[in-house]
N, C-alpha and C positions, 0 to 999 in steps of 0.2 A: 483114666483114659480118655485120649481128647478125640473125640470124632470124626469119622473118615469125612473125606474126599468129599466121600459125594453126601455125606451128611451135610458137611457145610455147605453145598453149593445149591443142597435143597432147601433149608435154614432160610440163606441167600433171595434164593426164586421163589422165595411162598408157595413150594409144590412139596407132594411125595415125593422122599427118597427114593421109593421105585422107578421115582418115571425119571429119576435122575440116572439111578444104575442102568436100565434099559436105554437112554438116551446114550450115557457113555459105552457103554458093548458097542452099541451099532458104530458109533464113529469111530472105533478102535477097530471093527471089522472093514473099515474104511468104504462106510453109507457118508456118505456128501448131510452136508444139512437140509437144502432145499427137498431132497431126495425122503429125509426121516422127517420132514415137517408137514411134508402133504401126505407119503402115502406111508407112511407107519405113525398114524394118530393113536393107533391101538396098544400099540406097544410103549408108547414114550406118556401114554393117556393126553393126546392132545398139546404137547410143546409145541409151541410157535417157531416161526425161524429168528424172532427175536431175543425169546429166550434161550434158543441152542446157540447162536452166537456167544449169548453171554455167557452159557456152559460150558463153550468151548473152549474159552478166553482164561477163565478162571482155572477149568482141568488143570492149562497150561500152564496157571502160576502155580496153582496148589501144586503138581506131581513137581514142578522147580525148587518148592517150596524143599518138598521134603526128600529131592535129592541134595540140595543145601545144607537140611539137619543131618542128615545119614553122615555127610563129609566133615561135619564140625566134629561129628561126636566120634567118627572114627580118629582123627587126626585130635580130639581130647585125652582119647583113650592112648592113643600111639604113645602123649605126655606121659599119660599115667596119672591123672590128674582127675577123672572123670567119676565125681560122686556122687549118691543118692539122687542129692540135690539138686546138684547141678544138672544132671538126665534128664530131672522129673520138670524142672523151668528150663529144657531144652523140647522136651516134648511137646511141652505146653505152649510155643509161644506161635501166634499165630499169624507172624509177617516176618516179610523179611530183612526187617530193620531189625527186630525184637533179637534173632536169630544173632545177627551183625554182633547187636548190644553185649548178649550176654557170651560172647566167643573173644572179643577183645582182648581180654584179658590173657590169653590163651591163642592167641593168633603170632604166628612166627614173626617177627621181623626183624630190621635192623636192628643194632649195638646203641642202646639207647643211654643217654646221661645215666638217666635210673638205674638199669642195669650194670652199670661201671661201679657205681653204686651200693648195689647191693653186692657184686662181687666185692669189694673191699670192705663187705662187714657191716656197714652203717644200715641195713634195715632194723634192725633193733633199737634204733637212737631213735629213727621215725615213729613208728609202735610206740616208742614207750612213751614221747612228746606226746601225741596224739591220744593216747592212756591215760595221760596224768600230766596237762597245763602247767599244773601246778611246779614240773619240774623247770629248773634253771635249762636253758640250749646252750647256755657257753659253757655253762658246769659239764654238764653231761658231752657234749661233744668233744671235750678234749679227752675223754679213754679212748677215740675212734680216729686218731689223730693216725693217719698209715701213709707216709709220706714214699713207698714204693712205690703205691697203690694213685698215687696226684693225690692224696687229700696232706697235706703236710701243714692247714693251719684249721684255727677253729672253723672262719666262716667256709671253705671250701667243703668244710665234713657236713655245716648245718644246711649248705646249698648243694651238697648229695642229698642228704636226709629230705629235705625242700621235696627235690625231684622224683623220689620214689614217691611222698603224699600225692604229689599233683598229678601221677600218673596214675596213681591208687583210684583218686576222684575222678580223675578220666575217663576210666574204662570201669566207673559202677553202674551197672547195668540200671536198677533201681534209679540211680541217680539222675542218670541220663534222661531217662523217660520221663521222670516228672518235669525235667527243666526242657523239656522239647516239648511235652503240652505247655507249660507253662510260655511257653515264646509264644507258641500256634496260637493259646489264645487270646495275647496279648501283644505279641511282638507288629510294629509299624514295620512296612518296607518304607525307608527313606532314601528317595535320589536326589541326587545335587550334580548342576555340570562342573565335569573337571577343566579344570583354572585353563583360560588360554583356548576351549573349545567352544566357546560361545556363538563366532560364527560361521564357523565349521558345521557344527552340530545342529543352526539354526531349526531345523526339521522337529527336534525335540524340546522344542522351546518352553513345552510345556510341562516338561517334567523338570524344568532344571532346578526344582526348590519344591518338589512332589512327597506326599506322605501318605498312605492307606494301608489298616490294617492287612496284614497279610492273610489273615482268615475270609477277610472280604474282597477281596482284590481279584476284581474278573482277570478271565483271562484273554482279551484283548489289550486288558491295560498292562495286563504281567509281561506279555510278550513285548508287545512297545518298549516296558523297560528294560526287557533283556534284549534286545537288542540295540539298543539304544546303550549298554551296557558293552558289550561285545564289538560297538563300530569304537568303542575308546572315547565316549561323549558323556557319557555320565556313570555316575558311583554309586553304587548301590550298598543300602546300609541295611541291616535288622534291629533296629532298635526296641525299647519295652518304653513309653512316654515316663518321664519323672518331671515335679516339680523343682527338684536343684537335680543339675547336668554335672556337680561337683561331687554327688552324694555317691555311693555306692551302687555300682551294678545291685538292682531285683536282684538275680542270679545269686549274688555273692553269699546275698542273708541266706537264701535261699538251700545253700552249698552248708554255709554255716550249721545252720539250723539245725539241716539233719546229721549233719556229724558233732552235735553237738560242741561246735567251737562259738566263744563267744568273749568280749571284755569283758573279764570280772574281777581285774584288779593280779590276775597269776602269772605267774612269770613266762609261762610260753604264749601264752592267750594272743598279743601281739605281733610273734612269729607266726602263730600258727593262721590267724586272719588276715597277714600276706600271704602264706601258704596258696588260701584259699581266692585271694585276688592273683597271684600270680596262676593259678589254675583256672579262672575262668578267663581270665584274658590272654593266657598263652597258648591254653590247649583246648577247652570245652566250647568258648562261645563260637571260634572259628568254627570249630569241628561243624556245632551244631548250628549256626548260621550256611553254611556253605551245603549241609543235608537239605533245612528246610526253604535254601532259596530252589533249593535239584526238583524237592515235592515242590515247591509254587510250578515249577518248569513244567514239569509234569505233569502235575494236574491242570496245567492254562494248557497245555499242548493236550491232552487226551480229549476236555473238551473243542477243542479250536478241532480236531480228526473228527469231535462224534456231532459238530455244526455240517462240517465241511462233509462227512458221508450223510446227514440229509437233505441239504442242498442234493446233494449229486441222485442222492432216493428220486425225490424228487421232477430234478432234470430229464431222469433215466425214464420214470414211467409218466414225462409230459406226454398228452393227447396226440395221437400223429393222425398226420390229414388223412392218410391211407393211399389205395393201389390208384394215384391218379398220373397221369402224365405230368410232371411235374418240370418246370423251367428255372435255375440256380445261375443268379445272377452277384457275379463277387466284383463289387461295387468299385474304384479307382479312377484316378481323375487325370494324370496326364499318360498314367499305365493304360487306360481304358477300362471299357466293362468287360468281364470273360464273362461268356455265355457259354450254360450247358442245359444239355434238355436229357432228362432222360424219362423211358417211358413208367408205361405203369407198375414194372418188378424190380425198378430202380438204376434197368440195362442204361447206360451212354448211347445217345441216340443221335447227337449232333452236338459243336461245340461253334463258337462263334468269338469274335471281340468287335465292340463298336467305343466309338471314339463321340460320346455325345457330348462332352466336355472339353475346357481349355486344353491344350491351345487349338486341337481342331474343332471342335463345334460340330459336330456330322448329328446335330439334332434329329431333324428328320430322316433321314438315310438312317439310323442308328433303330428310332421308333421304327422305321418298314422291314431295317431284317428281322426286330427281334417279331415281329406280329408274322414277317413271312415262319421265323420256326413254329411259332406257335400254331400257325393254323395247319400247314403238312405235317406234324405230330398231336398235333389234337391236345396241347396243352390248355392245363384250366387254373395250374397253380401258379404262382409265379411267386419263386423265393428270394428273398436282396437280402444280403448278406449284411450285417449294422456295424461294420466298419467306416474308415474313413469316407466321404462319398456316400453312403449310405441312402444320407435325406434327396442329394440332389438324384438317385437313382429312382428313387421313388418314384419322385418329381416325373422323372423322365417315363416308369410305368403308367403312373397315372396320367401323363397325357395320353399315352397310347390305349387304355383303355377308355380315354374320350369320345379319341379317332375310331377306334373299333370295337364298339359295343357288343358286335356280334361274333368275337372271340368267348364272351362270359368268364374270363380272367378276373379273378382273386387275387391280390397282392399282396403276399406276408412280410415282414420281417423278420430275420431267424436271428438268432444269434451267432456267430461265427466264430465262437473263441472253440482254440483247438485245430480251427480249420488249415491253421496252414503249417502247425505240425504234422498231421494228417498227409498233405498237400508231396511232404516231403522227405514223408517214412519210407522203408522196403515195400511195407503192404502196398503202397501207393503206388510207386514205383512198376511191384508184379502187376499190378491193377490193371493200372496204366501204362506203360512201357514208353510208348510214343508222343502222351499226352505232359504238354509246358505243366510244372507246377503250379501257376496258376491258376489253369486249367482245369487242373484236379479239386482244385478250392473251390473253384464254382458247383460241381458237379458234388459234394458232400454237400456245400448247403441246400444244394435240392433235397439230395435225400434223407440230409436231417430234417426237412418237412414233412417227409414222407412218413417217414418213419424215425424220430428223434433214435430210439435205444438201438435200430438196428448198425447205425450209421456211426455214433458216440461208442459204441462197442470198439472202435477200430483206434483210439485215440486214449493215449494217455490218462487215468482219471486226472492225474493231478495239472495236465494241460489246459481241460475245460476252467478251470476259475472259480470255482463256486464257494470259495474255503477264505475263511478270515487269515491271516499270515500265515498260510500253506507254508512258504519258504523256510520258517524259523521254526517249525516239529520236526517232531523223527518222521526220518522218508521213509524207513521203512515197516515203522507201524502205522502211517497213513498208505502207506501201499496197501498192506493186509487190509485194511480198514474196507477201503474202497473197492479194493476186489472183492471184498465180501457182497459189497453193497451192487458191484454191477451182478454178482452171479446169482443172486437172492431176485433180485430184477428181471434179468434175462428168462429165469427160469417160471417167475411168477408170471409170466407172458408164456411164455412157448416159441417155438420156433418153427419155420416151414423147411421140413427136413431138404426138401427139391428148390427152395430157392434161397436159403441162408449162404450166407458168407464163412470162413472157414474164421473170422477173429468172432462173427456170432454162436459160433457151432463148440467155436471153443469154452464158451463160457456154458454151457449146459452141463448140468451134474453129469458126472462122472468123466466127462470128456476133458482134451486139451487139444493142443494146436497139432502137434501128431494125429489123432484121432481124425478132429478135424476134417484136417486135408483126406486122410483116406475117404471119409466118405464125400466128400466134396470129388476126390477123384472116381471113386466106385460109379459114382451120380454123372460125370463125365463120361465113363465107359460106357455104361448100361443103362442112361437114360433116365428118368427121374421113378425115382420108388415107387411101388406101389403098396409096399404094405410096410409097416415097421415089423416084421420079420427078417424080410432081406438088409436089415442094419446089421445084423448075423452073421454075413458076409462078408461084411466089411475085414479089412485085413489089422489082427490085433484089436479087432473089438471083440470081447468074450465077455460069456454070460452074465458077470459081475457089475462089467460097464452099462448092456443093454438092460440088468436092471432097473442101474441109478439114472441111466438116461430117457429111455424109451420114450415115460410119461410126459416127457417137456418138449419131444420131439413131434411133429404135426405132418402127417400126408395128407392134404385135399386133396378131393377127385381119385382118392386110391382105391381099392377094394374093399376096401372094410372099412364103414363109414366113421367107425371108432375108432380108426388110428387119426381122424382129425381134431379128436379129442383130448380132454388130460385124464380120458381112464384110460391107467397102465392096464399094461397089456395081461398084466399076471392076473388083473380084475375080472377079465371080460368072460368067464367064468359067473360071475354073477348078476351079469348084463344079460346070458344067455337062461339063467335060471328065470327073470325079471320077463324076457320077453315068452319065454313056456308058459307064465304065468297069465300073461295076461296076453295071448293069443295075436301078438302083432308083432311084423318084420321091425329090426332097428330100425332103417331108415322113414319107418311110421312113424317111432316112438320120439326120435330125436327132435328135440324143437318144439314137440307137444305141451306145451308150458303147463295148461292146465289137465290135461290130462296124468301128467305129471307127477303134478301136484299131492293127484286125487290118489296115489300110489303110498302105502302105509310101509318107510324103511324097516322097520322090526319084524317085517315078515321075511327081507330077504336076509338075513346075518345068519352067519353061521362059525364055525369053529375056528376061522380065522380070517374072515373080514366081519369085523363087528358095525356096532352104527355107527360112530364117525366117516368109515367109509362110506358106507352104502349110503349115506346123507348126501357127500360128495358124487358120489357115482348120478346118485338122481338130479342134483344140481347140474351137472354137467350135460346131464340130456335133455334136461329145461333147455337150457342156451348154450349148445356145443360150443367149443373153443372160445368162450367168452372171454374178453380184452381186458382185465381191471384197471386201463387208463380211463381215463375222463373223455368225453365230448371235446373233439377240436372246437377251437375259438380263438378269434385272433382280437386283438389289442388296436386301435386306428387311432394313429398320432395326428395331432392336432396340423391341418397346413395351417404353412407359416410360420411353421416352429419348428426351426433347422440348428438350431445351434444355442446356446447357452446365454448371447446375448438377448434374443429372440425373450426369452423370458422375464415375468416381471410380476412381484407378489400378489398374491390373491385371482390368478390364472391357474383354471380349471382343466385337469389332461388327464388321458386315460395314459396308461402302461401298462410294461410286463414287469412283475417280480424278478430280477434275476437273481439276487443272492439274499438268504434270508441269514442274520447274522445274531448275537447273545443281545443286542444293542439296538438293532432294528432291522431293515428291510432296506432293498437299495432295489430302484426301480430305473429300468428307458424308459424314458419320454421322449425317445426319438432326437434327442438332440447334443450325441457320440459320448455323454458324460452321464453317465447314475446317478439318481440323486436320492438323498437317503431320507426316509422316512422313520425316525427315530422310534425308542419301542415305547415311549410319552403319549408319540402320535397315532399309532396303528388302528386306536378306536376311542371310542367313549369310557370303558371301561378298564379300570387295571390291568394289565400285561403285566403276567410274571414270564414268559416265554413266546417270543414272537413268532415263535413254528406250532404255536395254536389257533393264528390269526390268519397267516400267511404263507404262503412254502412257494417254490422256485414258480415260476410256468403261469403264473396267479396273472389274471388281467384285473388290474385296476384302476382304481377311481383316486386320483389327488389333487394336493391344492395346493403352490407353491407357497412357500414360507416367505424365505431368506433366500438370495442369487450374491454369490460371492466370483464378482467377474475375474477380479486378479487372479485366486486360485482355480476356478471351475468350479465353485461349490455350489450342491445345490442342497437348500432343507426343503422337506415335503412333509406334507400330512394327511391322510386319508379321514380327518374328524375333521370334513369340510367345512363347521362350523368354525374352525380353529384360527382367530384370528390373533395370535399372541408376539405379542412383542419382539421384536429382534431380538433386543437383549435380551428377555425372558427366556427365547430358543437357545439362545447361547449355553444358559447354565444349566438347560436341562440337557444339551449334547456331549457337554463336560466328558471329554475320551472317550471319547464315539471315533471313532475311523470313520474319512472321509469315503464320496462315496469314488466308486474303480473308474479307471480312461477308458478308453476304449477297446476292445477284446487286442488288438492288437501290440498295442504297445502296454507296457513294463511303467509305471508310472516312477519317481523319485519321490520316497515318502518326505511330508513336511509338515507341519504343523497341523492343526485341526480345523473343524467348518469354524466360523467367526471368533480365528481365535483358540475353540477350546474344543474341537473336532480332531482325536488322534487319526493316524492314519489305517485306515487296512492296505494293505501292498495285496495286488492283481496280477496276474499274469496273465 
């Protein structure tokens, strides 16, 4: 008896089946992953959000597998061909592919040449020749002539018999499984340029004659090759290395061995070997190559999506600058620098446009205008978008700070990836109907410095551009993965229900856009929420939704201090029991770390709330509303280094990690072009996964190794003693995509860094 879905998942996650059963029950009842991970630890045995996301994904796959298994069994049963042995094989199949292999001989199909031959009564001939190669094919075929059915001569009869055997070989599930595993282990992907496409496809020239084992082909190279094929530049083939290219394919030998076919001088041996060759070349090889190349794409896509999701999480959980009046500057040359000032809550209070650069060159008046706005609104932070003219604008603000030190300004260059998408969105239009699109971008830049999470949730995650080959992967799977990341991040931090926007509230567990809008409408109509229970008065927000969402919604300065914490309202009785035991009020207890640490969690458990929940409650009382994000820190770009041409090998710089891939990390060093730190240059030690060393948003020190002015490519190292020769660096970078272009530009794919870096497209 095959293991149940829950037991399979438990084995894969290395947890107890009871934990999986409990989690599945909660999810089926409508609970969300963030809620289960945070507030149902006793029930699931402490499964975290990562385990629960994996569980949720595998649950969906295995349930689809069971549905497909049932459909296949029903189909074969209707054909009256379901034997006990076949039923057992179907029941034991662990993947969709194994199921489809077993179903192949019974799958309804169009009328084939093999079926026509069977209808003409030729099947016994095929079976006889396979069972007894000593028989003479032509002599035996004479007995099966059937002119009315289209088999009027010996050759057509033998062709019909061959078609029957070819189809039989191609539908042999164990044989297909053996050949598939052999090709997975030994096969190489061979890329070659299509004749006449050399010039048109120059951006793929590194792949014009390329080979790599399919088992070891990394995701970024696989996606680059597949893109080249899709664009009609590359031809891809799955091959097995063999010393003699004229010798039979190794898989032909494997087919022959399995079917006990060989050249032993018998009458039908040569005919059967030719049948094997035809079966491999005409049917099996095409089927398996398509399948394994599809498997390669799926594996590469999954890895690319995983990398994108990990970078997205790091970006969303980047350190917030906090609730301080902030000025956002959206740089521009001829169109001017757009200025927006937001107050400590993110509310827009002033806008302007200044023209310090060509052709107007109003440098002094621009500084005066910005200084006046900063002074009037108490601005302390200046966020500068990192697009075109960002370094020129950074220099403008530096001059402003030198002339007006009394303002106490701090300037920070902020990624504006996706800001233009937000500016032109329906959401931005509703929020700022009278505001010019470019000024909306300045508002977004200011807000994302104050709180990256709160602002980035307004943008489609795919538009933020921290992935590799994101436009080549399955877009629905990518969207689902990124949405899960956003949901987990928002709930990990929590939101202030009295200041949060609709997009931010919509990401809270149990809520959606409609409910989030209802929460805001109620807030606008009735004033700030004073207690969490007031949320129950919001239209369409029922008890189940309240249960899911309440713990992640904060009310600062409300009637109950606990409402500003991550303690769920359902657990308030536990806090009351603690307060009664220690004889203190909740305000006296919250934030009193030393006293809270002295309490013994096991003394406050009951039949409903166990040790994990009590520990979480005490941790929250110790540091109420703690933010899991790191402390705010900024990089300082080197003065005078504003474009790629200003860089020289050996230069030491500070920068910000913008994107982490499987082959290295991209770093913004303030020259409108990210540099690449190859995985081999991330640390003095061997690095298997770049994410183990750096993450998006990290401030790092790098050394310039190589600069390619023609292609605007920058090779960097974090091993500051590194002095690798350019030629060595080229070898190390083979196959790694090139640095991204500025946020607002989508680069055309091209070759590689030092003729060996494969392109990583970004938007």
